[in-house]
LOFI-418759 format. One record per atom (N, C-alpha, C, CB): x, y, z. Coordinates in steps of 0.001 Angstrom, whole numbers, plus 500000, padded with zeros to 6 digits. Glycine has a CB too. Layout:
BEGIN
XYZ
...
//
This chain:
BEGIN
500843498828500000
500000500000500000
500891501239500000
499039499996501218
500440502252499280
501153503515499260
501012504177500625
500620504440498131
502119504489501254
502101505108502580
502059506632502447
503339504670503405
501190507243503250
501103508704503295
501066509139504751
499846509225502524
501441510361504978
501383510940506314
499980511500506507
502480512052506513
499190510861507367
497802511281507551
497688512661508190
497067510269508397
498694513087508947
498673514462509477
498763515462508326
499843514689510484
499619515172507335
499711516031506151
498401516035505373
500858515571505243
497790514859505245
496507514757504547
495470515615505268
496033513275504464
495389515506506580
494421516306507348
494680517794507182
494475515932508833
495938518203507200
496261519634507003
495782520103505639
497787519881507142
496029519295504607
495602519677503253
494078519751503147
496148518678502221
493390518781503724
491925518785503673
491360519986504425
491361517480504261
491924520289505583
491478521471506339
491732522747505538
492199521549507708
492839522809504831
493147523981503998
492159524131502846
494569523881503447
491513523029502456
490494523061501396
489109523382501965
490455521710500651
489077523832503218
487833524212503884
486954523003504200
487062525194503020
487594521885504448
486881520663504813
487152520346506278
487305519475503904
486304519553506880
486470519144508272
487094517745508262
485089519161509054
488407517722508167
489140516467507982
488860515458509086
490624516742507916
488669515928510304
488452515032511440
487156514231511294
488423515833512738
486233514717510481
484958514020510303
484931513170509033
483822515025510268
486025513157508316
486106512357507094
486750511012507430
486919513103505981
486085509931506994
486649508599507197
487747508345506180
485557507515507093
488806507717506636
489894507291505747
489742505780505573
491334507678506332
489642505346504310
489476503921504006
490585503471503071
488084503641503374
490732502179502958
491691501595502021
490960501190500750
492419500373502650
491478501616499614
490929501233498313
491710500011497837
491015502421497266
490969498941497572
491560497654497204
491424497383495716
490911496529497996
492174496398495258
492047495935493870
490849494994493781
493360495218493382
490078495122492714
488976494192492483
489493493030491645
487774494901491777
488745491921491653
489198490788490850
489067491117489362
488390489513491198
489805490399488541
489886490701487107
488536490641486404
490836489742486437
487690489670486767
486369489568486129
485515490791486427
485642488301486598
485540491237487663
484769492424488035
485309493658487310
484809492639489565
486621493803487286
487230494947486602
486879494952485123
488749494929486778
486914493776484511
486623493670483076
485220494177482751
486772492218482610
484265493978483646
482879494383483384
482601495852483733
481935493494484168
483572496527484319
483376497920484748
483643498919483625
484282498232485930
482998500067483729
483333501224482892
484629501792483450
482169502316482877
485585502061482567
486905502504483044
487612503402482031
487784501295483355
486942504477481636
487541505447480716
488731506111481428
486479506524480249
489857506138480771
491072506674481367
490884508107481859
492208506617480365
491264508354483118
491241509698483689
489860510243484017
491898510622482761
488835509413483994
487450509876484207
486820509193485419
486591509608482950
487367509415486604
486885508701487786
485435509022488126
487757509023488967
485001510269487936
483630510635488287
482643509930487349
483440512175488221
482906510006486059
482057509343485065
482060507832485289
482534509674483631
483242507252485436
483347505805485601
482591505327486834
484810505389485695
482800505984487952
482137505569489186
480629505712489059
482648506390490375
480187506794488445
478758507030488210
478161505883487391
478538508383487481
478783505570486271
478274504505485398
478331503141486083
479074504463484092
479376502901486845
479505501611487511
478434501406488585
480886501486488130
478000502471489223
476909502351490198
475579502180489462
476861503599491133
475374502924488382
474139502764487602
473985501322487131
474133503721486390
475083500724486659
475033499364486129
475362498295487171
475982499240484973
475197498661488445
475281497707489574
476646497032489743
474242496639489398
477709497676489308
479058497151489561
479513497582490951
480067497644488476
478863498617491477
479109499096492829
477780499485493438
480105500293492841
477730499508494762
476490499866495462
476440501342495824
476339499029496719
477593501969495936
477664503382496323
478678504121495458
478035503521497815
478309505357495144
479191506313494463
479850507096495592
478395507274493431
481168507092495637
481902507660496765
482743508841496285
482800506587497438
482511510000496904
483281511204496584
484270511493497698
482349512415496364
485446511928497316
486450512273498304
487777512584497657
486612511160499300
488824512219498367
490181512559497943
491106511363498065
490722513725498765
491887511127497004
492983510166497092
494042510784497985
493565509803495671
494492510013498949
495502510497499885
496880510217499304
495341509828501284
497439511227498698
498781511155498128
499583512303498716
498753511221496554
500784512531498199
501583513649498703
500767514934498655
502886513805497886
500034515129497563
499041516187497444
497708515494497201
499395517209496285
496694515800498046
495402515120497891
494774515486496552
494445515486499052
494033514520495975
493424514685494648
491955514309494745
494153513812493567
491058515235494322
489630514896494330
489387513801493311
488744516145494022
488522512855493701
488413511618492937
487131510909493348
489657510701493160
486580510085492490
485414509261492822
485779507789492699
484210509600491900
485240506995493617
485436505549493608
484066504902493847
486492505098494702
484048503579493936
482810502869494240
482988502005495487
482374502001493041
481860501711496107
481858500780497238
480944499620496890
481398501482498564
481400498433497194
480579497233497040
480752496439498324
480987496382495759
479641496254499042
479738495634500360
480532496558501268
480402494224500278
481532496010501926
482367496843502796
483730497154502168
482567496153504140
483849496930500868
485109497173500137
484979498389499235
485504495936499298
486080499091499061
486156500263498181
487077499933497017
486665501527498954
486646500330495810
487379500009494590
487529501239493706
486674498892493821
488574501219492897
488842502303491957
489148501711490582
490022503191492453
488090501425489805
488333500829488483
489133501745487561
487013500480487823
489041503054487742
489769503995486883
491273503813487046
489372505452487209
491752503859488286
493196503695488505
493648502261488282
493568504132489913
492832501305488673
493237499905488502
493383499559487028
492218498963489164
492490500068486184
492568499778484744
493804500417484108
491302500276484032
494325501482484724
495521502143484197
496768501285484404
495710503509484866
496673500267485263
497791499337485472
498626499682486683
498673499310484258
499408498725487154
500308498853488296
499582499418489517
501497499743487934
498406498864489824
497590499351490935
498144498890492269
496149498883490782
498208499812493218
498568499502494600
497463500044495488
499969500109494991
497105499298496538
496118499799497490
496542501176497973
495949498826498685
495562502022498259
495866503356498760
494787503837499715
496020504339497603
495097504896500446
494166505505501388
493320506547500674
494920506140502574
492072506672501121
491101507562500491
490284508226501594
490176506784499488
490134509551501512
489347510314502483
487951510551501913
490041511670502831
486931510021502584
485560510084502087
484870511382502505
484763508883502590
484348512105501512
483461513236501778
482036512736501975
483521514267500625
481546511929501035
480193511391501110
480049510185500207
479167512456500736
479007509407500456
478648508265499623
477197508434499199
478863506909500381
476913508110497943
475554508206497419
475051506838496971
475496509201496252
473782506552497266
473105505413496660
472842505788495208
471768505043497424
472434504848494392
472161505140492983
471070506208492861
471739503853492233
470020506121493666
468935507099493597
469441508500493945
467789506697494544
470162508626495057
470686509937495462
471687510473494444
471346509845496845
472527509602493933
473516510012492945
472833510586491708
474411508830492559
471798509909491231
471100510364490029
470315511645490305
470159509269489511
469764511785491502
469063513016491878
470026514196491852
468421512877493278
471205514009492430
472203515083492426
472708515361491013
473382514722493342
472869514329490215
473320514531488828
472293515356488064
473554513169488116
471024515100488301
469975515857487612
470072517345487938
468585515322487998
470354517679489193
470487519092489548
471871519645489208
470209519283491031
472751518798488665
474099519203488258
474227519125486731
475176518307488943
473160519465486030
473139519464484560
473524518106483982
474082520534484020
473067517045484626
473305515658484224
474761515207484290
472812515465482845
475575515936485049
476955515507485282
477016514783486619
477941516722485259
477865513770486732
478010513101488028
478430514123489089
479050511941487942
477901513994490301
478322514920491353
479825514810491588
477555514642492661
480453515967491766
481876515996492073
482084516924493266
482719516462490837
483324517152493651
483620517957494826
483150519402494638
485119517922495127
483341519961493459
482869521331493210
481355521425493365
483283521795491802
480640520421492898
479186520389493060
478827520366494549
478580519155492334
479524519541495338
479236519483496774
479415520844497431
480137518454497457
480417521573496988
480643522905497567
479467523836497292
481934523519497009
478796523666496150
477629524508495861
476450524122496749
477232524393494377
476503522955497337
475457522458498239
476011522307499655
474895521103497734
476961523162500023
477681523027501292
476754522930502496
478614524193501475
475626523629502480
474725523579503639
474169522173503865
473570524567503453
474093521377502821
473611519997502951
474733519037503373
472997519528501625
475957519493503284
477113518656503621
477968519325504693
477961518373502366
477312520055505611
478049520817506619
478769519931507627
477109521739507346
478489518626507599
479245517723508460
480695517576507999
478575516360508500
480979517850506710
482359517714506213
482882518977505519
482440516548505250
481999519935505207
482427521173504561
482218522319505547
481639521425503225
483277523075505804
483176524214506735
482311525288506115
484580524786507087
481510525959506944
480701527061506406
481584528178505905
479736527596507465
481125528852504862
481888529975504307
481980531081505344
481236530507503000
483121531731505390
483317532837506340
482440534010505924
484819533269506404
481809534629506918
480967535799506624
481840537018506445
479930536043507746
481482537810505466
482287538997505127
481847540192505914
482201539308503644
//
């Protein structure tokens, strides 16, 4: 697994106006080859891929958050059962388990509802910021001027 300093990750998330202490950190695992083969996995399109994979029942939840790397990266993955998967990165090859900071998870119904109000685009981190009042458990309120 790729090792990261979780204190650095928390500092970066807090700097992004997020409440890092309330975000769960999970391990993203490799899925078996048959499951990966059946997944949507357009290169570099984690939000689209995760969205489509939940629609087509390859995952049970659409998960938004950040890949925990030297610099955190907004990214979408899927959850199936109690496991988290990233078909986008795994399909790119040389996949290693990694840590992921969860902002939120959507069921297929919630994901599609949010996509509808996001001009039919899969919800992403920027979209969540426009709905910050609904996600105040992980997004800090904007400072009053």
